[in-house]
N, C-alpha and C positions, 0 to 999 in steps of 0.2 A: 504493500500500500504506500502510495506517495504521500509523505507527510506534509508536502507543500501544496498539494493540488486539491481543489474543491472548496466550496463555500465553508464547509465545516472546519477544514484545516485553517483557513484564514481567520475565521472567528476565534479559534483556539489560540493561534499565534498572537492575534491582536489583544485578546484578554490577558494572555501571559505577559505581553509587553507592558500593558497597563499595570498589572499587579506587581511585576518585577520592579518597575520604577517607583511604585509606592513602598515596596518592602525595603528598598535600599535607603529610603529616608528613615525608616524605622531602625535599621541596623546602624545607620550613621548616628542616629540619636543615642543608641546604646554605646557606641564608641565614645561619644562626648560625655555621657552620663557616668561611664565607668572610668573616666579620666585616662582613656587610652588613645587620645588624639595624636600623641607623639610616641606611641608604642613602637612604631617604626620611625627612626630618627631622621630619615631622608627619603627621597623619591627620585627616580622610580625604584631604586633599591630600597630594601627594608632597613638595612644597616650598611655602612660602607663596606663594599666587597661582597655583599650577599643580598640576593633578591628575596630570600626567605628568612624568617627569624632563626637565630641560633638556638640550639636545643636548650641552652641554659637561660634563654631570654625570659623576662617576666611575662605573666599572662597578658598584660596590656599589649605586648607586641603581637601576640597571636590573635587578639580581638581586632586590632587594627589591620593586620594582614588578612584576616578572614573577610573583612569588609572590602578590602582591595580585590580579593578574588571574585567577589560578587559582580564586579564590573565586567569580568569576562563572561559571566553568565548572562548579564544584560546584553552584551554585544552579540552573543550567539542568538538570543531571542530576537533582538532587533534585526539581525541578518535573516533569520527565518521568516519574520514578518514581512520584510522587504521583498524577499524572493517569492513568497506566496502572493503578496500584493501585486508584484510585477506580472506574475502569471495570470492573476485574476483580471488585471487591466488588459492584458494581451488577448484574453478570451472574451472580453466585453462584459465581464461580470461586475466590474467596479469602475468608477470614474478615475481618471489619472491622478486626481488629488490624493487618493489613498496611497498610491505608490510614492508620490513626492513627500507626503508626511512621514511615511515609514522610513524613507531615506534620511529625512531631517532628524528623526529620533536617533538613528545610528550616529549621525554627526554630533548630536547633542550629548550622547553618552561619552563619546571620545572627549568632548569639551569638558564634561563633568570630571573625567579622570584627570585631565590637565589641571583644572581648578583645585581638585582634591590634592594633587601633588604640590601645587603652589601654596595651598594652605599649610601643608607640612613645612615646606621650605620657609614660609613666612612665620613659622612658629605659632600657627593657629591665630593669625591676625583675625579679629572678629569680623572685619569687613569682607575679607576673602572667604571666610567660612559662611558668611551671610549670602555671598554670591552663589555658593554651592547650593544653598536652599532655594534661591531664586530660580536657578537653572532647573532644579528638580520640579518645582511647581510648574514651570513652563513645559517640561517634558511630560508631566502628567496630563496637562491640558491637551497637548498634541496627541498623546496616546488615547485620551478619552474621545477626541474627535475621530480618530481612526475607528475605534469601536463603534461610535455613533453611526458612521457611514457603512461599516461592514455589516452591522445589524439591520441595515435598510431603513434607518430612521431618517425622516425628511423634515427639514426646517419648515415650519408653517408660516405663511404670511400673516402678520397681525397688524392691527392699527398702530399708528405712530406712537401714541403714548405708552402702551405696553412694551413696544420695541425699545423706546428710549429708557424706560425703567429697567429693562433687562440689561442694557448696557451699563447703567449706573450700578446695578447690583454686582455685575461681574467685575468692573474695574475698581469699584470701592472695595471689593473683596481682595483683589490683587494688592491694593495699597495696604489694606489691613494685614495681609500676610507678610508683606515686606516689613511693616512696622514690627511685626512679631519677631523677625530676624534681628532687628535693632534691639528689641527688648532682650532677646536671648544673649546678644553681644554685650549687654551691660550686667547680666546676671552672674550667678556663682558657678554655673556649669560650663566651664571654659573648654573642657576636653583634656586639660592638664593643669595641675596645681600652680605651675610657674607662669602661666600665660596671663598677659595683661588683658584688660577689657577695653571697651570703646570709650570709656570716660564719661558717659552719660549717667545721670542719676536714674537708677532703675525705676523708682516710684514714678518719676515724670514720664519716662517713655512707656511704662506699663499703662499709665493713665491715658496717654495718647493712643496707644494700641487699643485700649478698651473703648475709647470714644469712636474710633474708626469702625470697631465691631458694631457698636450701637447704630452708627450711621448706615452701615450695610444692612443690618437687620431691619431698620426703619424703612429703607427703600424696598426691601423684600416684602414687608407687610403691605405697603402701599401697592406693590405689584400684584400681590395675591388678591387684594380687594378689587383692583382695576380689572384683573383677569378672571373675574367670577363667571363670565360667559365664555371663557376660553379654557375648557377643562384640562387640556394637556399642559398648557403653560401654568395654570393655577396649581396643578399637581406638582410640577417641577419646582415652583416657588415654595410650596408647602414642604417639600422634601428638603430644600435648602434651609428653611426655617427650623425644621426638626433637627437637622445635623448641627446647625448653628447654636441651638438651645443647649444641646449636650456639650458641644465644644466650649461654649461660654461658661457653663457650669463647671467644667473641668478647669478652665483657665482661672476663674475666680478662686476656686478651691485650692489649686496649687499655689496661687499667690498668697492666700491667707495662711496656708500651712508651710510657707517658706520653701516652696519648690522641692518637695520630695521627688526622688528620681522616678518612681512608678507613675506618678501623676504627670510629670513632664513627658514621659514616654507616651502615656495615653493621649496627651495633648498633641503630640507629633503625629500619632496615628489618626487622630481626629482631623488634623490639618489636611492630610492626604485625602481622607474621605470627603471633607468639605470641598476640596479642590475639584474632585470628580463631580460632585452634585452641582456646584455652581457652573462648571464647564458645560454639563449637560443642559442646564437651564439656558445658557448662552447659545448653545447650538440648536436649541429646540425652535427658535423663531428666526425669521428674517424680516427685513424691512419691507413694508408693503410695496408691491410692484418693483422688487429689487433687482432689475437689470441683470448684471453678471451673476449675482447670487441666485436669481431665479434660474439661470442657465445651469449653474452648478447643481441646483436642486433637481433639475430635470435629468441631468446626467446621473445623479445618485438614484433617482427613481427608476430610471432605465436599468441601472445595475441591480437594483433591488428586485425588479421584475425578473431579470435573468437568473438571479440567485434563487428566487422562488420557483422558477420553472425547472431548475435543476433539482 
């Protein structure tokens, strides 16, 4: 059986691609929370003269090295997704956008590896580490779009106001998550005890992060009300609100309890889940009479019909 051929194969590769890019965020959080960020003292080698930890190395080195190895797993999955998408496009089962996005994910994973190396060489500079997270969020959004198209979901044309509110929710959420990286860069979990922080007062940036969260939630509530006669969009907005409520509860609790590691990890897991839900909200609609977007949707619809026919 060809593991790259057929609609089912592409669906599996696409879902694996999305899940893998979420999981590496979780394992990266574990590296930081266990103080293993400099377990390997250099990059691309683990230690000078060796690409793998020495047998007598502390457990931090093996945690960091294990996270590095996951990059190769992501590259393999991204390659499988790209090859399967290329075949699907060639056979007319998917629009070319899917192939291009799959290729972009592969490039993004390589960029992530480079940024990860730079963060080690920069002794876990919080701004470089924050860029690591920004790239991860971007990759999850792209992977979610691939899954959206592969599953045959089509962006629905909606009136101007719901479309604008959807843009506000998505981009406000992106700002919120970036401010989350700044908050992490001012907190105690640096990835290594000797690493300096970004110099901001944590209470101040946490408050700013919280305000951005409330702004995105408020926009989502308004969207859910405005979309009461658009059931698909309303469902997507309510899903975002549900995940945001859980994520907010975890965020406030971890702050009040002085950032216990388990809750920080739960918050990172929640961040990836929130990214997927808000991305799916964004992809679910298009501007009314949307020209190029309408053409892309037509291509996706045709691909979906071909997939169903098979």
